VEXTOR-647268 format. One record per residue (C-alpha): x negated, y, z negated; residue in one letter. Coordinates in steps of 0.2 Angstrom, whole numbers. Example, Ala and Ser with C-alpha at 12.3 -4.5 7.8 and 13.67 -1.06 7.14 Angstrom:
2
REC       u       v       w   res
REC     -62     -22     -39     A
REC     -68      -5     -36     S
END
This chain:
325
REC       u       v       w   res
REC     177    -137     192     M
REC     174    -156     191     Q
REC     180    -170     203     S
REC     199    -174     202     K
REC     195    -190     213     Q
REC     179    -200     213     V
REC     175    -213     227     W
REC     171    -229     218     M
REC     166    -245     228     N
REC     177    -242     243     G
REC     192    -232     236     R
REC     197    -215     228     L
REC     201    -216     209     V
REC     206    -203     197     P
REC     190    -196     189     A
REC     194    -203     172     E
REC     194    -220     179     Q
REC     177    -218     187     A
REC     168    -227     173     T
REC     155    -241     171     V
REC     153    -253     157     P
REC     142    -249     143     F
REC     132    -265     146     L
REC     125    -260     162     N
REC     107    -261     168     T
REC     109    -246     179     G
REC     112    -236     163     L
REC     100    -244     151     H
REC      85    -245     163     Y
REC      88    -231     175     G
REC      90    -244     189     L
REC     100    -232     201     A
REC      96    -221     215     V
REC     105    -205     220     F
REC     107    -190     231     E
REC     110    -172     228     G
REC     120    -164     243     I
REC     129    -148     245     R
REC     145    -144     255     A
REC     147    -125     260     Y
REC     162    -115     265     R
REC     161    -110     284     T
REC     173    -103     297     A
REC     178    -120     301     R
REC     181    -126     284     G
REC     169    -135     272     P
REC     153    -143     280     A
REC     141    -154     272     V
REC     123    -149     275     F
REC     112    -163     282     R
REC     123    -176     276     L
REC     117    -190     288     R
REC      99    -187     282     E
REC     104    -187     264     H
REC     113    -204     266     V
REC      98    -211     275     E
REC      87    -206     261     R
REC      99    -213     248     L
REC      98    -230     257     L
REC      79    -229     259     H
REC      78    -226     240     S
REC      88    -241     237     A
REC      76    -251     248     H
REC      61    -244     239     V
REC      68    -249     222     L
REC      71    -267     230     A
REC      89    -266     226     M
REC     101    -280     232     P
REC     110    -277     249     A
REC     121    -262     249     I
REC     138    -267     256     P
REC     141    -251     265     W
REC     133    -244     280     S
REC     127    -226     283     E
REC     142    -221     294     P
REC     154    -228     280     E
REC     145    -218     267     I
REC     146    -203     277     V
REC     164    -205     279     A
REC     166    -208     261     A
REC     158    -192     257     V
REC     169    -182     269     R
REC     184    -191     261     E
REC     180    -187     243     V
REC     176    -168     247     V
REC     192    -167     256     A
REC     202    -176     242     A
REC     196    -163     229     N
REC     200    -148     240     G
REC     183    -139     238     F
REC     175    -128     250     D
REC     158    -125     241     D
REC     153    -140     231     C
REC     139    -152     225     Y
REC     140    -170     231     V
REC     133    -184     220     R
REC     132    -202     228     P
REC     124    -214     216     L
REC     120    -233     220     I
REC     118    -242     203     Y
REC     114    -259     198     L
REC     132    -265     191     S
REC     128    -283     187     E
REC     112    -292     183     G
REC      95    -285     181     G
REC      93    -289     162     W
REC      77    -299     165     N
REC      71    -283     175     L
REC      73    -292     192     D
REC      81    -278     202     V
REC      85    -289     217     G
REC      94    -302     206     N
REC     109    -292     204     G
REC     124    -283     212     K
REC     124    -265     218     A
REC     139    -253     217     S
REC     142    -235     224     L
REC     151    -220     217     G
REC     152    -203     224     I
REC     158    -188     214     A
REC     159    -169     219     V
REC     160    -154     208     W
REC     159    -135     210     E
REC     141    -130     205     W
REC     134    -112     205     G
REC     116    -106     206     P
REC     105    -120     199     Y
REC      92    -108     192     L
REC     104     -95     186     G
REC     116     -81     194     A
REC     101     -69     196     E
REC      88     -81     203     A
REC      91     -78     221     R
REC      90     -59     220     E
REC      77     -57     206     A
REC      67     -73     206     G
REC      63     -84     191     V
REC      48     -86     179     R
REC      39    -103     179     A
REC      24    -111     170     N
REC      13    -126     174     V
REC      19    -140     164     S
REC       9    -150     152     S
REC      17    -166     160     F
REC       9    -173     175     T
REC      20    -178     190     R
REC      21    -197     193     H
REC       6    -206     200     H
REC      12    -214     216     P
REC       7    -231     210     N
REC      16    -229     193     V
REC      33    -223     200     M
REC      39    -223     218     M
REC      38    -204     223     T
REC      48    -205     239     K
REC      64    -212     231     A
REC      76    -203     221     K
REC      77    -216     207     I
REC      87    -211     192     A
REC      73    -217     180     G
REC      60    -205     188     N
REC      70    -190     181     Y
REC      64    -193     163     A
REC      48    -185     169     N
REC      57    -170     176     S
REC      68    -168     160     A
REC      53    -168     149     L
REC      44    -155     159     A
REC      60    -144     161     K
REC      65    -145     143     T
REC      47    -140     138     E
REC      47    -125     149     S
REC      64    -119     144     V
REC      59    -120     126     R
REC      44    -110     130     L
REC      55     -96     138     G
REC      52    -100     156     F
REC      65    -105     169     D
REC      56    -119     178     E
REC      41    -130     177     A
REC      27    -133     190     I
REC      20    -150     189     M
REC       3    -155     194     L
REC      -1    -172     202     D
REC     -13    -185     194     P
REC     -28    -177     203     S
REC     -24    -159     196     G
REC     -17    -152     212     F
REC       0    -144     213     V
REC      14    -156     217     A
REC      31    -149     215     E
REC      44    -143     202     C
REC      56    -153     192     T
REC      69    -153     205     G
REC      62    -142     219     E
REC      48    -142     232     N
REC      36    -128     232     L
REC      29    -116     245     F
REC      17    -101     244     L
REC      12     -87     255     V
REC      -5     -80     257     R
REC     -13     -70     271     D
REC       3     -71     281     A
REC       4     -90     282     A
REC      16    -102     273     L
REC       8    -116     263     V
REC      16    -131     256     T
REC       9    -146     246     T
REC       6    -163     255     P
REC      19    -177     254     T
REC       8    -190     245     A
REC      14    -187     227     T
REC      31    -177     230     I
REC      48    -181     235     L
REC      50    -177     253     E
REC      64    -164     251     G
REC      77    -162     265     I
REC      78    -143     260     T
REC      59    -143     262     R
REC      60    -150     279     D
REC      74    -137     284     S
REC      63    -123     277     I
REC      48    -129     288     L
REC      59    -129     303     T
REC      66    -112     300     L
REC      49    -105     296     A
REC      42    -111     313     R
REC      57    -105     322     D
REC      54     -88     314     L
REC      36     -88     321     G
REC      28     -91     304     H
REC      11    -100     303     E
REC      14    -116     292     V
REC       1    -127     284     H
REC       2    -142     273     E
REC     -13    -144     262     E
REC     -18    -147     244     P
REC     -15    -132     232     V
REC     -24    -128     216     S
REC     -16    -120     201     R
REC     -26    -104     203     D
REC     -21    -103     221     Q
REC      -3    -100     214     L
REC      -9     -85     204     Y
REC     -17     -77     220     L
REC      -3     -80     232     A
REC       7     -66     239     D
REC      23     -75     237     E
REC      28     -92     229     V
REC      45     -99     231     F
REC      54    -116     228     V
REC      68    -125     237     C
REC      79    -139     235     G
REC      98    -144     237     T
REC     103    -138     220     A
REC      91    -122     219     A
REC      92    -118     238     E
REC      78    -105     240     V
REC      72     -95     225     V
REC      56     -85     222     A
REC      44     -87     208     L
REC      41     -69     202     R
REC      29     -75     188     E
REC      18     -90     184     I
REC      10     -93     167     D
REC      12     -75     163     G
REC       4     -69     179     R
REC      14     -58     191     K
REC      16     -66     208     V
REC      12     -53     222     G
REC      23     -38     218     S
REC      33     -47     205     G
REC      49     -47     216     R
REC      56     -57     230     V
REC      44     -55     245     G
REC      48     -53     263     P
REC      44     -71     268     F
REC      55     -78     255     T
REC      69     -66     259     R
REC      68     -70     277     S
REC      69     -88     274     L
REC      83     -86     261     Q
REC      93     -77     274     Q
REC      89     -90     288     A
REC      94    -104     276     F
REC     110     -97     271     H
REC     115     -93     288     A
REC     111    -111     293     A
REC     121    -119     279     V
REC     136    -108     282     R
REC     137    -111     301     G
REC     132     -94     306     E
REC     118     -99     317     N
REC     123    -111     331     A
REC     105    -116     333     R
REC     107    -127     317     Y
REC     124    -133     320     E
REC     117    -151     321     R
REC     114    -150     302     W
REC     132    -148     298     L
REC     145    -162     296     T
REC     162    -154     295     Y
REC     174    -161     283     V
REC     190    -158     292     R
REC     185    -163     310     D
REC     194    -178     318     A
REC     196    -191     305     P
REC     180    -202     303     A
REC     182    -220     300     E
REC     191    -225     284     R
REC     179    -226     269     A
REC     192    -234     257     D
REC     190    -251     262     L
REC     198    -265     252     A
REC     184    -277     256     T
REC     167    -268     260     P
REC     159    -273     276     L
REC     141    -281     276     P
REC     128    -268     277     S
REC     118    -264     292     T
REC     107    -251     283     S
REC      88    -252     281     R
REC      91    -254     263     A
REC      96    -272     265     S
REC      83    -276     278     S
END
């Protein structure tokens, strides 16, 4: 189910009115930054998972892209997300805030323009398919290389970056796989098209360094959960053949959550089924996002708590965020 109400530049509007002009450089040149966030049903009503960290990264992405000042602060965007989730009446939903260049930029000077913000929500099931969590998915190593960090900014969720992901994912699906694994410019494993990657070998958890990847908030959550469960964790370069020799491989992201890779490049991973490390982290993650483990209560922002500051401001306040610093 799609949004009935969308938050656009300080107020809720019917979804059909949440439009931008065709002559818009955010659309034409990919001059926009966004976040993918999930809200989950809990015993206390819907709660947004790690909302403040996502909003902080949204503003950091705008800063990396050198966008003009964003006229909303972090607390105002947090309040706006809560408002639009509540207005649409969803318990489980995906949240998409997007800051886009709404004026200027035709000469490719991003800073010489005006930024706007929209926030939509919709009900979105398992990103990699209904059976992915229980059965795992099949992946291949893509012929497309992940961005070089001096070609595109890999720490920002810039809309234009995702042409790279779309090319890789489309190729893999056409070849009969579910997901693509992308190597970095040096030939080491980077990440998937929309997920970070972990492998298990010799009872230790390994993930790739952050230099060429998006530093995923779900990735950070998994690192915390793994350490709390007593797992040994390493961050180190991973070669393609190490994936083949791993006991388990799994991916994680806001959309995908935690999903095993049961096969890579036609080679069975481990037993070819979801392994015990992956299963334990799946269970821990889902308990955390649904408010079933008080240890991770700090990660949840409840939508129906005492009303936050109003986000439908007629005149947006000057930003105090890092994105305008």
